[in-house]
N, C-alpha and C positions, 0 to 999 in steps of 0.2 A: 720317315725321312732319313736320307743318308747324311750323317754328320761327321763321317770319318772317311778319308781316302789315303792310300799309300802310293807314292810315285817312286818306283825304284830308279836308281841312277844308271844301272845297266852299262857300266864301263868305268875305266880309271878316271880319276879326278871328277867324278860325277856323284853328287850327294843323293842319298835317299831322303825323301821328303814325306813327312806325315802331316796331313792337314786336319784340323779339328774345327768344325763349324758350330758357331753359337747362334741358334735360331732366334734368340731374343734380341740380339743386336745385329744380326746378319754378318757377323765378323768371322774371319778365319784366322786361327792361330796355327803356328807351324813349329814342328820339331825337325830341324835340319841335321842330318846325320852323316858323318864320315864313316863309310862302311869299313874302312881299314882299321880304324882305332876305336870305333864306337863312341867317339866324342861327338857332342851335339850342341846346337844352339836352339834356344826357344825364342821365337819371334812374335811379338805383339800379343802377349797373353792377356786374357780378359778377367777382370774381377767382377763377379756377379753383383748387380745392383738393382733393387726394386725401388724405383723413384716414388711410387705411391706410398710405400711403407717407410722409405728411407733406410732400407735394410741392405747390408752387404753380405756376401757369402763367397765361398772359394770353390764351388763345385767345378767350374771350368778349369781353374788352375790345378786343382787336385787330380783331375783327370789327366792332365799333362804329366804330372809327377808319377802317377800310376803307370802310364805308358813308358816313361823313362825307366822306371824300376823293372817293369815286366820285360823290357827289351835289353836290360843290362847296359844302359847307356850312362855316360858321364857328361853332366852339363858343364860346358866350358864358358858359355855366354848366355845372358838374357838380354835380348836386343829389342829396341823400339825402332820402328821406321819413322815415326813422327808422333807428336802429341795428339791423340785421337779426340774427336768431338762426339763420338757416339757410344763409347763405352769407357769404363774406368779401367786403368791398367793394373794388372796383377804383378808387375815387375818387382815391386818392393816385397810383396808377399813371397814370391818365389826366391828372391835373394835371401830373405830371412830363413827360409826352409833349407836352402842348398848352399849358401855361401858363394854362389857364382857371381862374377862381376856383371854389372849392367852397363849399357852403352846406348848412345843415340848420336845424331849428327850435331856438330858444333853450332849450327844456327839455332839450336834450341834456346840459346841465350837471347836471341832476338824475339822469339816467341814469349819467353818469360818477361822481357821488358814490356812488350805490348800488353799482355794480360795483367801485368802488375798495375798498370794504369786502369784497365777496365775494372778490375776488382778492388781498386783503391787499397793496395796491399803493400805499403811502404817497407815493411820488414822482410818481404820476399827477397831471398838471395837469387839474383838473376845472372849467375855466373856458370850455371850448368853443373854445379858441384853436387847435385843430388844423384848424378850418375858417376860411375867409376871411370868412364872414358868418354870423350867426345871425339867423334870421327871427322876428319877433314875430307874434303872431296878428293877422290883418287887414292885415299889411304888403303892399304892392304893389311890383312892379318891372317893368322892361321886358325883353322878349325880342324884339329887333328893334322892330317896330311893335306887337307884341302886349303887352297888360297881363297880368301874372301876379299872382294874389291868393293869399295864404297863409292857410290855415285850420288852426289847431291841432286835431288830431283824436286826443286821447289815448284810452287804453283798452287797445289792444293793447300799446302801450308808453307810457311817460310822454312820449316825445318824438315821437310819430307826428304827421305833418302831411300835409295835402292841398294840392296845387298846382292851382289853377283857372286854366286858360289858355283864354280865350274860351269855346267850348262844350265844352271837354274838362276833365275833372278826374282827377287821378292820385291814387287813393284808397288806395295802398299795400296794407297787409294788413287794412284795416278791413272791406272787402267783397270777397268772391270772386265767381265767376260765380254766377248765381242757383241753379244746380243743386248748388252746394257750400255756400253759406251765408255765414257771417261769420267773422271772425278770433277766435282764442282770446284770453283775457284773463288767463291765469294765470302769465305770466312775472313776475319781480320788477318791481314797480311797475305791473303791469297792473290793470285795473278793468273789470268787466263793466258797471257802471253808467256809467262814463265812456264806454265803448265805445258804449252805447246812445245817449247824447246826441250823440256824434260822428256816428253813423249818421243820426240824425234831421236833423242839420245838412246832411249830404250829400243826403238825400232832399228837403230844402227847395230844392235847386237846380232850375232849369227841367227839366221832364219829359224833354226831348230832349237833355239834357247827356250827352255821351259819357263813360262811366266806364271807367277803365283800372286794372286790378287788378295787384297785385304778384306774385301767384302763381296757378298753376292746377294742381290736383292730379288732373285728368283722371278724374272719376268715370266708372265703366263703361268705362275705357280709351278714351274718346273722344279725338278730336284736341284739342290744346291750344287754349284760347280765353282771351281776356283783355279783351274789350271788351263792355260792356253799356250800358244807359242808366238814368237815374233811374227812368223809368216801368217798365222791365223789372224792376228790383230791387224796387220797391215792390209790384208785382203778383205776382211769382213767385219771390222769394228763398225758398230752402228753410227759412230760419229765421224766416219770417213777420214780417220787420222792418216791413212796412207795416201790421201788424195788432196785434202784441203791445204791451202797455204796458211800462213800464220794469221793474216787478217781475217780470212773467212772463218777459220776455226775460232778465233777470239770472239767474233761477232756471234757465232752460233752458241758458244759456251756462255757468254754473258747473257744472251737472250734466254737460254735455258735456265740459268741460275736465278734470274729474276722471278721465275715461276715456282721455285722450290722453297718450302718452309725450312726454318732452321732445324737441325737435329734436336730431338726432345731432350737429350742429355748434355748438350754442349756446355751449358753453364755449370752443370754438376761436374762434368768430366774434366774440363780444362784445369780447374783448380787442384785436382788430384794428379792429373797427368803431367803438368809442368813441374811437378815435384817427383817425377819418376815413379808414380804410383803410391806415394805416401798419402794417407788420410790425414785430415786436420788433427792437430793435437787435442786431446780431451780438455774441456774447460774445467772449472773448479768443481762442478757437480759430477765429473766423470764422463760426460757425454760429449761426443764429437758433433760439430755443426758445419754444414756447408753454407757458403755465402752466395746468394743469388742477386746480382745487380739488376735492378729494374730498368727497362728501356735502354739497355746498354747496346743492343744489337739492332 
């Protein structure tokens, strides 16, 4: 199985992109590189977790670090696109190893407030202070000589954002590969209507914009894929996002979501990911514990 791919920028103001696929969670992690300065950002790193054994590991994150060292890169940012429901985030682990700042969209505070209630977690700080920076919609920042623009892209979650780096856009779970379609919108705080508007904003980017998705579920057991373009998505996305109006898309998305089971790690992952990848503090016996609310979803 191909679990790595490199997409060269091939021009000024265009990043190189290395994608790392985790077959256990179907997740794609990215190293986004400014070729001129060799500064990079890591997007959506995965912390390995075996839910049957309750065991964590750092194989995926260590592979990212090994790539960065091998390519003589300097990590400038560790970025989350949203609080994931299907894997634990390795952002905190990578920050501890590298000292690089972490960031996510400012609406993470809304997600924290929502899950603070679900987990009955009164002591949770729901101000986003677990990250070094919270991005506003439309905010820009530098990655080496490249400009990065932040687009808030709610719908899949309240806090989903897209990073636009030159001709590349990291669209998290809003869009999948054209043969799989679009993200679900039935998690707490999700909205199919908001998702439709977020998709339309992504489709308004230039046709040749490279789109990098957060997951690939390999329909037909094909090889993993995670890169497409705005043109390809508009013309061939399975969910007809270039043709359906808002009402028809919302009806389709809601109907589809009613048939889907919840991700198997959602209750494990959210209590870690709304803390920027921090595991629960050890209790008096030295062991960490996850809290699983029953019948909450």
